N, C-alpha and C positions, 0 to 999 in steps of 0.2 A: 874529441874533435867537436867544435861548436856546431858545425853543420849537421852532423849526425844527431847530436842532442836536440837540435831544433826540430828535425823531422820526426824523431821518435817521440818527442814531447807532444807535438801537434797530433800525431796519430793516437797516442794514449789519451790525450785530452778529449778527442772526438769519439774514440771507439773503445777506450779502456774498459768500460763496463760491459761491453758486448764481445770482447775478444774470445775466440773459440779455443778449444784445447789444441787444435792443429796449429792455429796461429801462435799460440804460446810456445809450442815446441819449436816452430820455425823461428820465432823471435829469440829463443834461447840459443839456437844454432847460430843465428846471425851475430848475436852478441859475443860469441866466442872468437869472432874474427878480429883482426887488428883494426884500429880506427881507419887506416888508409884503405884496407881491403873492403871494409863496410862502406866507406864513402864511394869507392869505385862502383860498387853494386847499386847503391842508392842513386847515384848520379847517372846510371845507365851505361857506364863505360865498360862494365864487366858483368857477365851473367853468372849466376850462382852455379857452383859445381853440383850442389844438391837441388834437384828440381822441386823437391818438396817445399822449399822456401819461396818459390816463385809467386804463388798467390798472395802471400804476405808482402813480398817485395813490390808487387804491382800496386797494392794498397798504399804502401809507404811512399812510392814514387808519385802517387796521385795526390798526396796531402800537400 
């Protein structure tokens, strides 16, 4: 989904060199979701089932 790609690209362009191990694990978890479920979380319509991804999700939402 283009919207997801744009958000992820902006995040990785700005913070890719500084991504932490915890963020990398959270990103891998989020990328296992369907495009629609990921978009629902990125857009704020749905909160993650796994609270460990919340810090990364907040960063992605702020991009």
